[in-house]
N, C-alpha and C positions, 0 to 999 in steps of 0.2 A: 540862124543856128550857128554854133561854133564848129569850125571844120576840124579835121583830124589833127593837123599840125598844131593848131591853137589848143586843142584839147590836151595834147601831150605837154604843152607848156604849163597849163593849169594843173595837170597831174604832178609835175615836178614841183610847182609852187606849193600845192597843198601838202604833198608828202614832206617837203622841207619844214612846213609849219607843224605838222604832226610830230616830226622828229624833235623839233624844238620843245614842244609841250611834253613829250615823253622824257626828254632830258630833264626838264624842270621837275617832273613827277619823281623820277628816279633819284635825283639829287636831294629832293625834299625828304624822301624816305631815309636817305643816307644821313642827313643832318639830324633827323629825329632819333637816330640810333646812337648818336654821339653822347658821351657822358656830360650831364649838366653840372656835376661837381657837388659841392657841399650843400647842406640844407639852406644855408643863408643865401647862396647864389640862386638856388631854386626859388626861394621865397621872393627875393627882389625881382627876379625875372618874371615870375608869375604875376606880380603886382603891375609891372610895366605892361605885360601882355594884356592883362584884363582891362587896364585903363585905356590902352590904345584901341583895342578891338571894340570896347564899349562906345567910345567916342565915334569911331568909324561907322558903327551900325546906326547910331542916332543920326549922324550926318547923312548917310546914304538913304535913310528913311525919309528925311526931308527933301533930299534931292530927287527922290522918285516922283514926288508931287510936281516939282519944278519941271522935270523931264516930260511928264505926261501933258502938262499945260502947254509947254512949248511945242511938243509934237502935234498937238491938236491945231495950233496956230499954223505951223508949217504945212500940215496936211491940207488945211483950208486954202492957204495961199498957193500951194502947188497945184491944187485942183483947178484953179482959174488961170494957170500959166501954161501956155502952149509949149514952152521950152523946158518945162519941168513936169512934175507929177506929184500926186498926193503921197506917192511912195517915198518921197524925201523924208517924210515923218518916220517911216520905218527905218530908213538909214540913220536918222538921228537917234532913235531909240537904241538901235544896235550899237552905234558908236558910243553912246553914253554907257551902255551896259558893259561893253568890253573894256572901256577906259576905267570904269569903276572896278571891274574884276581884276584888271592888272594891278591897280592900287591895292586891292584887298590881298592879292597873292603876295605882293611885295611886303605888305605889313605883316602878314601871317608868318612868312619865312624869316623876316628880320627879327621879330620878337622871339622866335624859337632859336635863332642863330646867336643872339646876343649872349645869353648865359653860357652857351656851349663854347663860344669863342673865348670868353673870359676864363673859363675853366681850363681850356687848352693852353692859353697864354701862361698859366701858372707853370706848366710843364716845359713848353718850348714855343718860340715864336713861329716856327714853321707850321706846326699844327694849327695854331691860331689863324695864320694867314690862309691856310687851306680851307678851314671852315668858313671864315669871313668871305673869302672870294667865291666859294661855291654858293653861299647864301645870296650874294649879290648877283651871281650869274643866273640863279633861278628866277629872280625878278626880271633881269634883263632879257633872258630868252622868252619868258612868258609874255613880256610886252611886245616884242617883235613878232613872235609866233601868232599871238592873238590878232595883231594888227594885219599881218599879211594874210592870214586865213580869213578874217572877216571881210577884208576888201575883195579877195579873190572870189569868195562864195557869193558876195553881193553882186560882183561884176557878172558872174555866170548867170545868176538869177535874173538880173535886169537885161542881159543880152538876149536871153530866151524870150523876154516879154517885148522888148523894143527892137529886136532884130539888130540892124546895123546903124541905128540912130545913136552914135557914140557921143554926140553933143549932149543929148538928153541924158544918156547914161551917166556921163561924168558930172552933169549938173545934179543929178539925184545922189550920186556918190558923195558930193560935197557935204550932204547932210550927215554923213558918217563922221567927217572931220569936225563938223560943228558940235555934234553930240559929245565927242571926245574932248573938245575944248571946254565945253560947259562944265564937265565933271572936273577937269584939270584946274579950272579957275577956283572952284569952291574947295577942292581938296587941298590945293597948294596954298592959297591965300587964306581962306576962311579957317581951315584947320590949324594953320600955323599961328594965326592971330589969337584964336581962342585958347589954344593950349599954352602959348607963351604968356598970356595974361594970367592963366592959372599958375604957371611956373613962378612969375614975379610975385604974385600975391602970396603964395605959399613960402617963397624964399624970404620975403620980408617978415612974415609971421615967425618962421622958424629961427631966423638969425637974430632978429631984434627982440621979439617977445619971449622966446624960449631959449635963446642962446645956444642953438644947435648949429654946428658947423654946416657950411653950405652943401658939401657933398656927403654928409653923414647919412647913412641909410635910414635913420630915424627922422630925418628932415623930409616932410612930404614934398618939398620942392624938388628933391632928387628924383622921385618917381614922376612928378609932373613934368620935369625937364626932359626926362627920357621919353615920356609919352608924347610930348610936343615934338621932339626930334623924329620919332617914328611916324607921327601923323603928318607933319609938314614935310619932312625930308625923305621919307620913304614912300608912304602912300601917295602923298602929293607929288613927289618926284616921279613915281611910277606913272601916274595919270598924265603928268606934264610931258614926260618922255613919249608916252603913247601918242599924245596929241601932236607933238612936234614931228614924230616919225610919220604919222598918218598924213599930216599936212604937207610934208615934203614929197611923199609918194604921189598924192593926188595932184599936187602942183606940177610934178614932173610928167604925170600922165596927161594932163591938160596940154602941156607944151608938146608932148609927143604927138598929140592929135593934130597939131598944126603943121607937122612935118609932112611934106609930100615927096615920095620916092618916084622919080621918073614922071612927075606930075600926077601921081595917083596916091590916094590915102593908103597908108600901111599900118595895120593894127599892131604889128610887132613893136612899133615905136611907143605905142600906148602901154603895152604890157612890159616893156623893158624895165621900168622902175620896179615892178613886182618881181621880175626875174632876178634883178640885182639884190633886192632885199632878201629873197629866198636863199640866194647864194651866201649872203652874209650870215644867215642862221647857221648853215652848215659850217662855215669857216669859224664862227664864234665858238661853236661847240668844240672844234678841234683846238682852238686857242685856249679854251677853258681847261681842257684835259692836260694840255702842256703845262699850264700853271700848276695844276694839282700834282702832276708828276714831279715837276722840278722843285716844288715847295718842300719836298722831303729833304732837300739839301740844307746844309747849315746856313749858307748864305741866302739872304732874301732878295737881293737885287736882280739876279739873272732871270728868274721866271717871267716877269712882266715884259721886259724888252724882247726876250726870245719868243714869247707868245705873240706879241704884236708883229714881229717880223714874220713868223710862220703864218699867222692869220692873213697878213697883207699879201704874201706870196700866193697862198692858196686862193684867196679871194680874187686877186687880179687874174690869175690863170683861168679860174673857173668862169669869171665874168667874160673874159676874152673869148673863150671857147663857145659859151652859150650865146653871146651877142653876135658872134660871127656866124654861128649856125642858124640862129633865129632870124637875124635882121640882114 
């Protein structure tokens, strides 16, 4: 069972994750309330959104079958492995689901932010920066919040099943990273290749056969190009970042499990990567609000460096206090 002190650590981690998700929800509602502009901007934005979401739904439908087949294989292999468990299949499915969800959230908010950013840029660049940055922060915070919450809840669940067998727990948690990697592979590579092929095909037809300029709204390649950018560079990037983030945390947790304090195993070294990641969520939200506040200025350069500086200071101080207290 998890003792009181460890329980406090997990409460901090999960609350930080919930704050990150609430931030994403609040800022998504704010973006939806922004003006989309003229009917032409709305029409083009709707076409891009429809194409991107349609492709993503079809891709995820196929990936669901892949995930189920691989989960069955992993469950069977884990059943006959004394150092693992059939629950690795459960970790794999949860990792794939949360990775796909992070990509879906990124795609959804990006396709809603695009037209609103374009309309804001007509008025002034500061407003456009604010909308674009907030749209990106929604995906970023969703990725890290889902990752940290998923890992934390799975760790608590497995700790209650396997007690203090942290070697087996970390082995099973690796399935979470594998599931995220599987979705990232198809979303990043598969989606990008397919939509780029559509972009090139439509571009050739539009320019050569119909003499329509490359970036003209009537050229279907314009829509296909933006659909490809959203699928490969937004949904794919979201799943890719999720996978990389998860992989680095689990690798750090495995290294933490090898550290002996006074010759004794110390669980806090295993949980330290999760604590640092949770602190990063809070620091990122502070940094995002600094950019939003400073983007109201006429100059666009100061917000980003100032945000990075404030984020770094808060993150360092917070991690120092927590790590010193916990470890």
